[in-house]
NUVOZA-320769 format. One record per residue (C-alpha): residue number from 1; residue in three letters; z, y, x. Coordinates in steps of 0.5 Angstrom, whole numbers, plus 500, padded with zeros to 3 digits. Example, Ala and Ser with C-alpha at 12.3 -4.5 7.8 and 13.67 -1.06 7.14 Angstrom:
2
k,r,Z,Y,X
1,ALA,516,491,525
2,SER,514,498,527
// end
This chain:
320
k,r,Z,Y,X
1,MET,187,199,042
2,SER,189,197,035
3,SER,194,190,035
4,THR,190,188,028
5,LYS,183,189,031
6,THR,179,182,034
7,TYR,174,182,039
8,HIS,169,178,040
9,VAL,171,177,047
10,LYS,166,172,050
11,THR,160,176,047
12,ILE,163,182,051
13,LEU,164,178,057
14,LEU,158,175,057
15,ILE,154,182,056
16,PHE,158,185,061
17,MET,157,180,066
18,LEU,150,179,066
19,GLY,149,186,066
20,THR,153,188,072
21,PHE,151,182,076
22,ILE,143,184,075
23,SER,145,191,076
24,ILE,149,190,083
25,LEU,143,184,085
26,ASN,139,190,085
27,GLN,142,194,090
28,ASN,141,189,096
29,LEU,135,185,092
30,LEU,129,188,096
31,PHE,132,187,103
32,THR,128,181,104
33,ALA,122,184,101
34,PHE,122,191,106
35,PRO,116,188,110
36,ASP,112,187,105
37,ILE,114,194,101
38,MET,113,197,108
39,ALA,105,195,108
40,THR,104,196,101
41,PHE,105,203,101
42,SER,105,204,109
43,VAL,112,207,110
44,ASP,116,206,116
45,ASN,123,203,116
46,ASN,127,209,116
47,THR,124,211,109
48,ILE,124,204,106
49,GLN,132,204,107
50,CYS,132,210,102
51,LEU,131,204,096
52,THR,138,202,098
53,THR,141,208,100
54,THR,139,212,095
55,TYR,141,207,090
56,MET,148,206,092
57,LEU,149,214,093
58,VAL,147,215,086
59,ASN,151,209,084
60,GLY,157,212,087
61,VAL,156,219,085
62,TRP,156,217,077
63,MET,162,212,078
64,PRO,167,218,078
65,VAL,163,222,072
66,THR,164,215,068
67,ALA,172,216,068
68,TYR,170,222,063
69,LEU,164,218,059
70,ILE,169,213,058
71,SER,174,217,054
72,ARG,168,222,051
73,PHE,164,216,048
74,SER,165,210,045
75,SER,164,203,049
76,ARG,159,201,045
77,GLN,154,208,046
78,LEU,156,207,054
79,THR,154,200,054
80,PHE,147,201,050
81,PHE,146,208,055
82,ALA,147,204,061
83,LEU,143,198,060
84,SER,137,202,057
85,THR,137,206,063
86,PHE,137,200,068
87,THR,132,196,064
88,PHE,127,203,064
89,GLY,128,204,071
90,THR,127,196,072
91,LEU,120,197,069
92,LEU,118,203,072
93,SER,120,199,079
94,ALA,115,194,077
95,LEU,109,198,075
96,ALA,110,203,081
97,PRO,104,205,084
98,ASN,106,209,090
99,PHE,113,209,094
100,THR,115,216,091
101,LEU,115,213,084
102,LEU,119,207,086
103,LEU,124,211,089
104,ILE,125,215,083
105,SER,125,209,079
106,ARG,131,206,083
107,LEU,135,212,082
108,ILE,134,211,074
109,GLN,136,204,075
110,ALA,142,206,079
111,ILE,145,211,073
112,GLY,145,205,069
113,ALA,149,201,074
114,GLY,154,207,076
115,ILE,156,207,068
116,LEU,156,200,067
117,ILE,161,197,073
118,PRO,167,201,072
119,LEU,166,201,064
120,MET,166,193,064
121,GLN,173,193,068
122,VAL,176,198,063
123,VAL,173,194,057
124,LEU,175,187,059
125,PHE,182,189,061
126,THR,183,192,054
127,ILE,181,186,050
128,VAL,184,180,055
129,PRO,191,179,054
130,LYS,195,181,060
131,GLU,197,174,062
132,LYS,190,173,064
133,HIS,188,179,067
134,GLY,188,174,074
135,THR,182,170,071
136,VAL,178,177,069
137,MET,179,179,076
138,GLY,176,173,078
139,ILE,170,174,074
140,ILE,169,181,076
141,GLY,170,179,083
142,LEU,164,174,082
143,THR,160,179,079
144,THR,161,185,084
145,GLY,162,180,090
146,PHE,157,174,089
147,ALA,151,179,087
148,PRO,150,182,093
149,LEU,151,176,097
150,ILE,146,172,093
151,GLY,140,177,092
152,PRO,137,177,099
153,SER,137,169,098
154,ILE,134,170,091
155,THR,129,175,094
156,GLY,127,170,099
157,ILE,126,164,095
158,ILE,121,168,090
159,PHE,118,172,095
160,SER,116,166,099
161,ARG,110,165,093
162,LEU,110,172,089
163,SER,109,179,090
164,TRP,115,184,091
165,ARG,114,186,084
166,TYR,116,180,081
167,LEU,123,182,083
168,PHE,123,187,078
169,TRP,119,183,073
170,LEU,125,178,073
171,VAL,130,182,072
172,PHE,127,186,066
173,PRO,127,181,061
174,ILE,134,180,062
175,GLY,136,187,061
176,LEU,131,187,055
177,ILE,135,182,052
178,LEU,142,185,054
179,VAL,140,191,050
180,VAL,139,187,044
181,ALA,145,184,045
182,THR,149,190,046
183,VAL,146,193,039
184,LEU,147,186,035
185,GLY,154,184,038
186,MET,158,189,042
187,GLN,164,192,039
188,ASN,167,199,040
189,VAL,173,198,044
190,GLY,179,203,045
191,THR,178,210,042
192,SER,174,216,044
193,ASP,176,224,044
194,ARG,170,228,042
195,THR,174,234,043
196,ARG,175,233,051
197,LYS,171,237,055
198,LEU,167,236,062
199,ASP,170,240,068
200,TYR,163,242,071
201,GLN,166,244,077
202,LEU,170,238,079
203,VAL,163,234,077
204,ALA,160,238,082
205,TYR,165,237,087
206,SER,166,230,086
207,THR,158,229,086
208,LEU,157,233,093
209,GLY,163,230,096
210,PHE,161,223,095
211,GLY,154,224,095
212,TRP,154,227,102
213,LEU,159,222,104
214,LEU,155,216,102
215,TYR,149,220,105
216,GLY,152,222,112
217,THR,154,215,113
218,GLY,147,212,111
219,VAL,144,217,116
220,LEU,149,217,122
221,ASN,146,211,126
222,GLN,139,214,126
223,GLN,141,222,126
224,PRO,149,222,129
225,GLU,149,229,129
226,LEU,146,230,122
227,GLY,150,224,119
228,GLY,157,227,122
229,ILE,156,234,119
230,PHE,154,231,112
231,VAL,160,226,113
232,THR,165,232,115
233,LEU,162,236,108
234,GLY,163,230,104
235,ILE,170,229,106
236,LEU,172,236,105
237,PHE,169,236,098
238,ILE,173,230,096
239,ILE,179,233,098
240,ASP,178,239,095
241,PHE,176,235,089
242,ILE,183,231,089
243,TYR,187,237,090
244,ASN,184,240,084
245,GLN,185,234,080
246,SER,192,233,081
247,SER,194,240,078
248,LEU,191,237,071
249,ASP,195,234,066
250,THR,189,229,064
251,PRO,184,229,070
252,MET,178,225,071
253,LEU,180,221,076
254,ASP,188,220,077
255,PHE,189,219,084
256,ARG,196,218,083
257,VAL,195,211,083
258,PHE,195,211,091
259,LYS,202,213,091
260,ASN,203,205,090
261,ARG,203,202,097
262,GLN,200,195,095
263,PHE,195,198,091
264,SER,192,203,097
265,LEU,193,197,102
266,SER,189,192,098
267,LEU,184,197,097
268,ILE,183,198,104
269,LEU,182,191,105
270,VAL,177,190,099
271,VAL,173,196,103
272,LEU,173,193,109
273,SER,171,186,107
274,PHE,165,189,103
275,VAL,163,192,110
276,THR,163,186,114
277,LEU,160,182,108
278,ILE,155,186,105
279,GLY,153,190,111
280,PRO,149,184,115
281,GLN,145,182,108
282,ALA,141,188,110
283,ILE,140,186,117
284,ILE,139,179,117
285,PRO,133,178,113
286,SER,129,183,118
287,LEU,132,179,124
288,VAL,130,173,121
289,GLN,123,175,119
290,THR,121,181,124
291,ALA,124,178,131
292,MET,125,171,130
293,HIS,118,171,126
294,LEU,120,166,120
295,THR,119,166,113
296,ALA,123,170,107
297,LEU,125,163,105
298,THR,128,161,111
299,SER,132,168,111
300,ALA,134,166,104
301,LEU,137,159,106
302,VAL,141,163,112
303,LEU,144,167,107
304,MET,145,162,101
305,PRO,152,158,104
306,GLY,155,165,105
307,ALA,154,167,098
308,ILE,156,160,094
309,ALA,162,160,098
310,SER,164,168,096
311,GLY,162,166,088
312,VAL,167,159,089
313,THR,172,163,092
314,SER,172,169,087
315,LEU,173,165,081
316,ILE,179,161,085
317,SER,183,167,088
318,GLY,182,170,081
319,ARG,186,164,077
320,LEU,191,164,083
// end
């Protein structure tokens, strides 16, 4: 980063905050609407879960690849591509005439989201002074932690009066505005290396490893044997991926950071907290609506206090 270059920090921060918020929001946005989508397309409960599990699957697979993309392309190009892809997928989701197209549209959304989230962290830590990194972490925590918690609540409020398609129509204009804002106000941050090549073998290893691991954990409950096979294969491919990365001068992902004990412990705590917080978000709406026979709005109100508490805590902890 050039010491003489001045960045429009507030503009860049706003673009990434809103973009990341709506992209993560879409991970859990449909939980409360699952019963109605099942009725619309005549699919069962196991099939409808694909709308969320495949979104997270593609999202997770693209994150390691983004490490290469950030070094290869400019931050402005990547931000425009990520937001455009996500917005296009949102439009297709709102118009989807059948379940297959809805699923494909969600996968397109996930590609944009998978690029945007790690890109946001790299850009913000570059343009913000080191003494304000704690505040940035609080903002990142607000967008990445608050969005999935508030998603089912927003869905319940909208869904109590409107069709599930309005969940996408709500997000689409925001995405469109952010695409325009990127063209007009986004600056390039850092430098890009046009000569750097992508190791397709390592991409295949990371895709199969993280993809099979995510898929395996997703089906573990319904099909333990199949899930166990995919989890095992995923772990083996990830181990091979890490081993190959360690021998490179410029790895796609530098796993040596895990040698730092504090980082590793902190990451484990983050993973566990997300499991305990976000996991129930998929269960509570179905429990309230299907088992208790209450409204979508009621399930939204049940989830709302935890979402608000999470958002407030993220900002406070960032400053601390």
